[in-house]
N, C-alpha and C positions, 0 to 999 in steps of 0.2 A: 504493500500500500504506500501511497505517496503522502506522507505526513497527515494521514487521516482524512484528507479531502477527497471527495468523490469527483471523478472527472465528468463534467457535464458536456454532452454533445452540443456543439454550437448549432443553434437554430438559424437556418437560412430562409429568409422569406422568398416568396415567388419572385418578387421584384428584384431582389438581390441576385437570385439565380439567373433570371433573364439578363440582367446587366452583366453578370459574369460570362454568360454564354455569348453575348454580343462582343465583349472584350476578347474572348478566346477566338471567335470567328474572325475578328479583325487581325489578331495576332497571326493566325494561321494564313490568312489571305496575304499578309505582308511577307511572311516567311516563304510562301509559295511563289510570290512574285520575285523574291530574291533568288530562289533556286532556278526559276525560269531564266532570269538574267544571267546567272552563272552558267547554265546549260548552253546559252548562246555564245558564251566566250570560250568554252572548251571545245576543241576540235573533235568531231566524231564522224563516223561514216554515215552518209545520208540514209542508207537503207536500215540503219539500226533503229530499234524501238526507242521510245523516249526513255532516257536514263532515269533510274530511281534516284532518290536523294542521296543514298549512300554511294551509289555508283558515280553520281555527279561529284561528290566530295572526293572520293578516291581518285577519280580521273583528274580532277583539278589539282590535287596534290602532286600527282605524277607529272602533269603538264607544267606546273610551276617549277618543279625540280628540274625538268628538262630545259626550260627556258632560262633558268639561272645558270645552267652549265654552259650555255652557248658563249 
């Protein structure tokens, strides 16, 4: 037990939840835009499927390493 106090679950109102959902949607939209931008900067083969986030990051790391070696 934690010094005799009972842990109360934080009550979240519907309005707070909706606001949090909107913030999260905005955050994800912004993150997706940044990934799309990065995908455009990293050279790939035209016939390849759209890169996943992890593939994009890994390819960007390799590409940056390659470019710094030039």
